[in-house]
Residue frames relative to the residue before (quaternion, step in Angstrom):
aa qw qx qy qz dx dy dz
X 1.0000 0.0000 0.0000 0.0000 0.00 0.00 0.00
X 0.4188 -0.7045 0.5132 0.2548 3.58 -0.97 0.86
X 0.4003 -0.6837 0.5509 0.2624 3.53 -1.14 0.68
X 0.7337 -0.4477 0.2810 0.4269 3.56 -1.27 0.37
X 0.6719 0.5084 -0.3052 0.4438 3.61 0.83 -0.95
X 0.6531 0.5035 -0.3138 0.4706 3.56 0.99 -0.80
X 0.6391 0.5104 -0.3326 0.4696 3.60 1.00 -0.73
X 0.6547 0.5033 -0.3166 0.4667 3.59 0.95 -0.86
X 0.6688 0.4914 -0.3051 0.4671 3.60 0.89 -0.86
X 0.5906 0.6001 -0.3634 0.3986 3.59 1.11 -0.62
X 0.6568 0.5133 -0.3235 0.4478 3.62 1.12 -0.50
X 0.5414 0.6466 -0.4020 0.3565 3.59 1.21 -0.35
X 0.0624 -0.7938 0.6045 -0.0238 3.54 -0.86 1.08
X 0.6570 -0.4945 0.3757 0.4273 3.59 -1.19 0.40
X 0.7514 0.3524 -0.2992 0.4709 3.52 -0.97 0.97
X 0.5818 0.5797 -0.3807 0.4248 3.59 1.19 -0.46
X 0.3656 -0.7180 0.5544 0.2084 3.55 -1.17 0.69
X 0.0180 -0.8023 0.5951 -0.0432 3.56 -1.04 0.90
X 0.2176 -0.7076 0.6424 0.1982 3.50 -1.41 0.10
X 0.4244 -0.6517 0.5591 0.2876 3.55 -1.22 0.57
X 0.4767 -0.7199 0.4179 0.2826 3.63 -0.68 0.99
X 0.7662 0.3509 -0.1842 0.5058 3.62 1.13 -0.56
X 0.7367 0.3753 -0.2013 0.5252 3.59 1.26 -0.10
X 0.0622 -0.8385 0.5414 0.0055 3.58 0.62 1.14
X 0.6224 0.5729 -0.3387 0.4119 3.60 1.09 -0.70
X 0.5680 0.5888 -0.3881 0.4242 3.61 1.22 -0.28
X 0.3869 -0.7404 0.4667 0.2904 3.58 1.21 -0.42
X 0.7462 -0.3675 0.3081 0.4617 3.51 -1.34 -0.36
X 0.1304 -0.8010 0.5814 0.0584 3.57 -1.04 0.79
X 0.2619 -0.7398 0.5967 0.1675 3.54 -1.19 0.61
X 0.4357 -0.6962 0.5104 0.2549 3.56 -0.81 1.07
X 0.2374 -0.7697 0.5821 0.1109 3.55 -0.91 1.02
X 0.7769 -0.1353 0.1065 0.6057 3.57 1.06 -0.82
X 0.1037 -0.7555 0.6442 0.0582 3.53 -1.33 0.43
X 0.1691 0.8008 -0.5402 0.1959 3.55 0.02 1.36
X 0.8611 -0.0557 0.0098 0.5052 3.55 -0.67 1.12
X 0.7213 -0.4445 0.2532 0.4669 3.58 1.03 0.73
X 0.6049 0.4922 -0.3622 0.5105 3.58 1.29 0.02
X 0.0919 -0.8225 0.5610 -0.0172 3.54 -0.44 1.29
X 0.1760 -0.7718 0.6051 0.0851 3.56 -0.68 1.12
X 0.0214 -0.8024 0.5936 -0.0585 3.52 -0.76 1.17
X 0.2466 -0.7357 0.6111 0.1564 3.57 -1.05 0.81
X 0.1339 -0.8184 0.5581 0.0303 3.58 -0.32 1.32
X 0.6467 -0.5586 0.3740 0.3605 3.57 -1.17 0.75
X 0.8387 0.2002 -0.0531 0.5037 3.58 0.77 -1.05
X 0.7054 0.4099 -0.2723 0.5102 3.60 1.24 0.19
X 0.4434 -0.6940 0.4574 0.3355 3.57 1.24 -0.22
X 0.7613 -0.3580 0.2793 0.4628 3.52 -1.28 -0.48
X 0.0055 0.7919 -0.6065 0.0711 3.55 -0.79 1.15
X 0.2578 -0.7348 0.6048 0.1669 3.58 -1.05 0.81
X 0.1681 -0.8004 0.5745 0.0325 3.55 -0.70 1.20
X 0.3417 -0.6918 0.5956 0.2232 3.57 -1.05 0.82
X 0.3267 -0.7974 0.4825 0.1566 3.57 -0.26 1.29
X 0.5841 0.5573 -0.3819 0.4498 3.59 1.24 -0.20
X 0.7289 0.4218 -0.2197 0.4924 3.58 1.22 -0.51
X 0.7941 0.2165 -0.0793 0.5624 3.59 1.03 -0.83
X 0.2142 -0.7531 0.6094 0.1252 3.56 -0.92 0.93
X 0.2676 -0.7760 0.5544 0.1374 3.55 -0.37 1.26
X 0.3763 -0.7237 0.5394 0.2092 3.56 -1.16 0.66
X 0.3024 -0.7657 0.5357 0.1878 3.61 -0.48 1.14
X 0.2032 -0.7559 0.6140 0.1010 3.54 -1.10 0.83
X 0.1396 -0.8066 0.5725 0.0467 3.56 -0.48 1.20
X 0.8113 0.2478 -0.1994 0.4905 3.56 -1.02 0.84
X 0.4065 0.7187 -0.4730 0.3074 3.59 1.20 0.42
C-alpha cells in the first residue's frame, strides 16, 4: 500500500511547480519527470535535483 506522500507525489507531472518541504532556499521548482518514484525537479536556486519520492513529499504549488 502506498503512503500519503507517495500518493501525493504520484500526481506530479512534468511542468508542475513544487517546493521542497525542507529546502525553502531552493526556491520554486518545476517538475521535469516523475518515473518510478524518482522525481527530477529544476529548482530556481539549486538547479536540477533528483528526489526520491518515497522519502520526500514535495509540495505542489497551484496557480504559480
